[in-house]
C-alpha positions as CSV (number, residue, x, y, z in Angstrom):
1,X,29.1,-21.4,-76.7
2,X,31.3,-19.1,-79.6
3,X,34.5,-20.5,-80.0
4,X,36.0,-17.9,-80.9
5,X,35.2,-15.5,-78.2
6,X,38.8,-14.6,-76.9
7,X,37.9,-14.0,-72.8
8,X,39.7,-12.0,-70.3
9,X,40.8,-11.8,-67.1
10,X,39.0,-8.6,-65.7
11,X,41.6,-6.3,-64.6
12,X,42.5,-5.0,-61.4
13,X,42.6,-8.4,-59.9
14,X,45.9,-9.4,-57.9
15,X,46.0,-13.4,-58.5
16,X,48.4,-14.9,-55.9
17,X,49.5,-18.6,-56.8
18,X,49.2,-20.7,-54.3
19,X,50.3,-25.1,-53.5
20,X,46.6,-25.9,-55.7
21,X,45.9,-23.7,-57.9
22,X,45.2,-19.6,-58.0
23,X,43.6,-17.8,-55.8
24,X,42.0,-14.3,-57.3
25,X,41.0,-11.1,-55.5
26,X,38.3,-8.7,-56.6
27,X,39.0,-5.4,-54.2
28,X,36.1,-3.9,-57.0
29,X,33.5,-6.5,-55.8
30,X,36.1,-7.3,-52.4
31,X,35.5,-11.4,-53.9
32,X,38.0,-13.8,-53.4
33,X,37.5,-16.7,-55.7
34,X,39.7,-19.9,-54.7
35,X,41.0,-22.0,-58.4
36,X,41.7,-25.3,-58.6
37,X,44.3,-26.2,-61.3
38,X,42.0,-27.1,-63.7
39,X,40.0,-23.1,-63.2
40,X,43.7,-22.0,-62.4
41,X,44.7,-23.3,-66.4
42,X,41.5,-21.9,-67.1
43,X,42.6,-18.1,-65.5
44,X,46.0,-18.0,-66.2
45,X,45.6,-19.2,-70.6
46,X,42.6,-16.0,-70.4
47,X,44.7,-13.8,-72.2
48,X,42.5,-12.2,-74.4
49,X,44.8,-13.9,-77.1
50,X,43.6,-17.1,-77.5
51,X,40.4,-18.6,-78.6
52,X,37.6,-19.9,-76.8
53,X,38.8,-23.2,-78.5
54,X,42.4,-22.7,-78.0
55,X,41.9,-22.6,-74.7
56,X,40.0,-26.0,-74.4
57,X,42.3,-27.8,-76.3
58,X,45.7,-26.7,-73.9
59,X,43.2,-27.2,-71.0
60,X,42.8,-30.9,-71.7
61,X,46.3,-31.6,-72.9
62,X,47.7,-30.5,-70.0
63,X,45.5,-33.2,-68.0
64,X,45.8,-36.5,-68.1
65,X,43.2,-38.7,-70.8
66,X,40.0,-38.4,-69.7
67,X,40.3,-36.0,-66.8
68,X,39.3,-32.9,-68.6
69,X,36.8,-32.7,-70.9
70,X,36.4,-30.3,-73.7
71,X,33.0,-29.9,-71.5
72,X,34.3,-28.9,-68.8
73,X,36.5,-26.9,-69.5
74,X,33.4,-24.3,-71.6
75,X,31.8,-25.3,-68.4
76,X,34.6,-23.6,-66.2
77,X,34.9,-20.4,-68.4
78,X,31.3,-19.5,-67.8
79,X,31.3,-20.4,-64.7
80,X,34.9,-17.6,-64.4
81,X,32.5,-15.4,-67.2
82,X,29.3,-15.0,-64.2
83,X,31.8,-14.9,-61.3
84,X,33.0,-11.5,-63.3
85,X,36.0,-12.0,-63.0
86,X,36.5,-13.0,-66.8
87,X,35.2,-11.4,-69.7
88,X,35.6,-11.3,-74.0
89,X,37.8,-9.3,-75.2
90,X,37.3,-6.3,-76.5
């Protein structure tokens, strides 16, 4: 993991807020992604301005101690990148 990387959302995604997170539609791939509250926070923080370490610290700070760990957030970022809804900032 590169802690200085600044992930950001892929362009052209349609993001809809729902009661328990976000629904993200990728029209280019015709795929729908349902993000739980933790993944929604991570996705929202991935705006290209924050590095991975800041995203991890902000996310773990928002949830009760122990509910969300650094490895949880790292895995979430990696999964969002694997699903191609996040990409490293240029």
